N, C-alpha and C positions, 0 to 999 in steps of 0.2 A: 365788832358789835356781836353780842351773843344772840343767837336766834331763839325765838320763843314759840311755844305752841299757841296757836290762835284758838281761843275758846269763845265761841259765838253762842249767844242765847237768844231765842225768839220766844217770848212769853206773853200770854194774854192776861193772865191773872197773877203772875209772879212765881209760880212754882218752878217753871223751867229755869228761871234766873237763880233761884235757890239751889237747884240741882247743879247748874253750871258752876256756881261759886264753890259748892262743896267739892266738885270734881277738880276744879282749878286748884283749890287748897290742897287736895290729896296729891296732885301732880307736883305742886311746889314743895310739899313735904318730902317727896321723892327726888328732890333737887332738879326738877324739870321746870324751867321758867315758863310762865304763861302770860298771855295778854288777853284780858277779858273784854269782849265787845258785844254790844247789842246788835242783833240782826235787824237790819233795815236796808233800804235801797242803796244806801251809801257805804255799807260795810265793805271793807277792802282787805284782801289777802295780799301780802307782799312777800314774794319768795325770798327776797333779800333779808327779811326780818322774821319770817315764820317758817318753822321746821316741821309743823304738823297741824292738824285740824281736829278740833272737838266741836261738833255742831249739836247743840241741844235745842230741839224745837218741839212745839206742842201741837196737839190736835184740838181744834175747836169746831164743834158741830160737824165732825167728820172730815175736816179739811186741815191740812198743814198750812202754815204761813207761806204765801206765795213767794216771799223774799227768800225762803230756804231754797226753793226750786231755782229762783233767779241766781242766787249765789253759786249753787252747784253748777249750773249751766255756764256761768261766766268764768268760773275758776276750775272747771273740770280737768283741764290738762295739768294744772298744778296739783289738784287733789289726788289725781292718779299717781303722782310721783312721791307723795309724802305719807307718813302714817296718818290715818284718818279714822275717826269714830263718830258715828251719828247716834244720838240718843233721842228716841222719840218718847214723848211724855203724853200719856193719855189715861183717862179714867177706866177704860176697859181693862187695863193692865192691873186693876185692883184685884183681879183673880190671877193667882200665880200661873195658871195654865195659859194665860193670854200674854205672857211676858217673853215671848220669843219671836224672832222674825218669821218663823214658820207658822205660828199659831195666831199671831195678831194681824187682823185684817188691815189695820192702819199701817203697820210696818210693811206689809206686802204692797199696799197702795203706794207708799213712799218710795220703795225700791223700784217698783214698776214705772212710776211717773218720773222719778228723778234719774233713774239709771245708776243709783248708788251701788257701788261694787265693794266697798270697804266694810269693815265691821259695823254692826248695828246693835244697839242695846235698847230694849223696850222697858220703860220705867213707868210705874203708876204715878199719877199726879195727886192733886188735892181737890177735895170737894168743899167749897166754902160759900154755901148759900147766902149767908148774911152780907157778904161782900158784893154779890152780884146785883146789877141793875135788874129791874123787874123782868125785862124781856129775856135777858140772859138766864135768870133764875128759872123762868117758865120753860124755856127751851131745854135747859139742862134737866129739869124735873121730868119733862116728857121723855127725854132720852133715857134717864134713869128708870123711869117706869117701864119702858120697853125692854130694858136690859136687867130688870129685877134688882135695881139698885135703890138706895134710900132716897126718899122724896121729901122728907121733913125739912122745911125751909129754915129751920133754926140750926141745922147741923153744920159743923165744921169737922171734916174728917181728912186727915192726912194719910193717904194710902201709900205714899212713897216709902219704899224699903231702903232706908239709908245705908244698910249693910250692902245691899246690891249696888247702890251708887258708888260706895267706897271701893268695893271689889272690882267694879267695871273700870274705875279710874286707875286702880293698881294694875290691872291687866294691861290697860292702855299704856301706863308708864313702862311696863316691861317691853311692850312693842316699840315704844319710842327709844328706849335704851338700846335695843337691838338694831335700831335704824331701819326697821321694817323688814 
C-alpha cells in the first residue's frame, strides 16, 4: 500500500478547506499522493498509511480550532518523525508583512501553545460578510474596525494569495521528496 500525505483542514467558513484542497492538488500534480480529511475530534493519523502531514487551520476571533491542538498533542510523536507543514489562515495576513511566523501574532500563539516545531506558513483568508450570521458579522466588523480593515457588510473579499499557496505546496513537495 502506497503511503499518502495526510492533508487535514479545519475551516469555519470554508476558506481553509479551499486552501487545503488547492495544496493537495498541487502535491498530487507533483506525484505525491494525498488523503484529504476534515479536522475534528475523530481525525486519525495512521503511520502505516500516512507519510507526512499538512495541517491547514484557521483563526476565528483570535483562536485556533481546539481540535488542531488536540490532534497535535495526540500525534506529536508521529508528527516529529515525518515531514510536516502547518498552514495558519487568518485575516490579519491580508497585510503581506503579517504573513510570517515571526510577524504574525496568531502564528506565534499557535507555535507557543501547540509546541509546533515544523514548518509553518501564514496565509490570508477571505472576508465574506454576506455569508456570516449576524453575530459573526458584527464580531468580525468590530475586529476589522480595530485593525483598520473594511467593515461594509456587503463585501466579499478574498485575500488569499493563491501564488503563495501554490509555492508553499511546491516547497513542501520538495521536502517530502527528500524525505525530510
